[in-house]
N, C-alpha and C positions, 0 to 999 in steps of 0.2 A: 543260243537257240535262234535259228533262223526260220521265219515264216515265209512260205511261198507267196508271190504276188497274186496268184490265182485265188487263193483263199480270201485275200483282202477284197478283191473285186467281187467274188461270190457273196461275201457278207454285205458289201455296199448295195449290191443288187437285191439281196434278200431283205435288207432293211427298208429299201424303197418299196418293195412289194408288200412287206408286212404293214407299213404305214398306210398304204392305200387300202389294204384289206381291213385294217382296224377302222378306218374311216367308213368303209362300207357297212361294217357291223354296227357302228355308232348310228349311222343313218337308219339302218334296219330297226334298231332298238327304239329310236325316237319315233319312227313310223308306227311301230306296234303300240307304244304308249299313247300316241295321239289317237290311233284307232280305238283303243280301249276307252279313252276319255269321250270320244265322239259317240261311240255305240253303247257305252256303258251307262 
């Protein structure tokens, strides 16, 4: 079973994009929690 190189490059790009998106979500969640603590 041979996998094309395009698929590999796509997955590496997707992993990089997903990691940055997860980081953004983490920052958003932390910001919401801090906001609730400050205004709560």
